[in-house]
N, C-alpha and C positions, 0 to 999 in steps of 0.2 A: 406263445413265444414267437418271436420274429421268424419269418420264413427263411431269411438268409442265414440266421443263426442255426436253425435246424439243418439246413442244407450243408453248412460247413461241418457240423458235427457228423452227419451221415457220411460225407466225403472223407473225413478223417478216419472214421470207423472202417470204411472200405479200404483205404490205403493201409491201415494197420492189419486188416484181415487178409490182405493179399501179400503181405510181407513174408518172405521166405526166411524163417528163423534159423534154418540150417547154415546160413551165411555166418552166423555168430560163432560157430565152432572154430573156424580158422582164425578169427579175430582174437578170441580168448586164448587159443593156443599160442599165437605169436606174442601177445602181450604178456602172458604168464611166463613164457620162456625168457623174455627180455627182463622182466622183474626178478625172476629166480636167479639170473646170472649177474645181478647187480646193475642192470641197465635202467634207463629212464624212459618213460613214455612222454613224448613231446606232442602236444596238441596244437593245431592251428586251424584257423577259419576266419572268414570275413563277415561282418554284420552279425546276424543272428547266430551264425556258426562260430563267430569269435566268442560270443557269450556262452554257447554250448561248450566250447573248448575250456573256458574258465570253470564252468559248472562241473564238467566231468573230471577235470583235474582236481578240483576241490573235493569231490567225492572220494577220490583215491588218497589224497594227501591227508585229508581229515578223517571222516568216517562216512560210511553210507548206511549200512544196516546194522552194523555191530562195532563195538570197540575192538580195535586190533592195531597192530603196528602200522605206521604210515607207509604208503607206497610212493615210490619215486615217480612223480608226474609234474610236468611243467606246461603251463599254457603260454605259448609264445605270443599270445594276444594281450597279456596282462601288464606289460611294462610300457606305458605310454611314452615315456622319455626315449626309450630305446627304439620303439617303432617309429616315432616321428623323426628322430635323428637319422635313422636309416632311410626312411622315405624321403626326407629332405636332401640328404647327401647323395643317395644312390638311386632313388626312385622307389615307388611303392612295391613294384614287382619283387624286390629282394628283401622285404621286411622279415620274412620267416626264414628264407634261405641263409641270410647272413647270421641270424641268431643260431641256427643249427651249426653253421660253420664254427662259431665261437664256443658252443656249449655241448654239442653232441659228439658221440664216439661210437665206433662199431659196437654192436650189441644193443644199442638203443633202438627205439621204435618211434616212428612218426605216425601220428594219427591225423590224417588230413581230411577236414570236413568242408565240403562244398556242395551246396544243393544242385548247382548246375554241372559241377565237375569240370568247368572250363576256366576257372579263375587263374589268371597268369601268376599271381603270387603263390597260390597253392601248388600249381604245376612246377614252379621254380623251386619250391621247398622240396617237392618229391624228387626232382632231379638232384638237388644237393644232398638229400638223404641217401640216395643211391650212390653218389660219389663218395660219401663218408662210410658206407657199409651198413646203413641202418635198414631195418625191416620197415615196410610201409603198409599201413592200413588205410584204406579209403572209405569214407562215409559220404554217400552222394545220392542223387535222385536218378530218375529214369534216363535223363540225358547225359549222365556222367560217365560215358564209356571210356573216354580218354583217361580220366583219373582212375577208374576201376581197373583198367587194363595195365596201368603202371604200378599197381599195388600187389603185394603178396597175398593179401586177403581184402575183400571188399564187402561193404554193406551197401546194397543198392536198393533204394525204396522205389517201388513201382508206381511213382506219381510224378507229375510234372509241376504241380503247384508248390512253390517254395514253402509255404506255410505247412502244407501236409507232409512234405519231405522232412522238414525240421521236426514236426511232431513225432514222426515215426523214428527218426534218427535219435531223438532224445530218449525215447523208450528203449531203443536198441542199445544206446550208450549206458543206460541204467542197468540193462540186463548184463552187459559186459562187466560193469562195476560189481554187480552182485556175484557174478561167477568168479571174478578175480578175488573178491573178498572171501568167498567160500574156499577157494583154493589156498589162500594165504593162511587160513585158519585150520587147514587140514580136513575140513568137511568135504564130503562128496556132494556135488551139485546135481 
């Protein structure tokens, strides 16, 4: 096998092995409380994190590991017409914040995904979520202190390479989905 391929896999294993899974407890607690009270989980991210937002939202609305009632989850990255209209009329920085302003209410939760933790559109969404009374979950990489500090609970991957951060965040997101699914069915995880 190609040496670069092997190095990538080994670096990904290292990032996953160094990940502190105890961070997930607070994330699951916040998301479960929001869902139990009739709230909605709103996901946002840019680039690969936008795709992860849609992926994780789909796992909750559809199914992940078992058939169960759908969970209230919305990817703010999924409506191209809304995103491009907001970006065109108000600037890209507000694409998620404006959607939250229209759709979210106190008791909901924003799950903000940014590998760097410094994305202006994500930080603006967090500020709007706070203004609206939402809980905030941050999913970020080693350089994402600003985002992590602004959240009620954070998943911080101890890596700086975006690809490795994304790989671990997807595994963490799947773990959260599994825990929420387990809680919704009354099983103990």
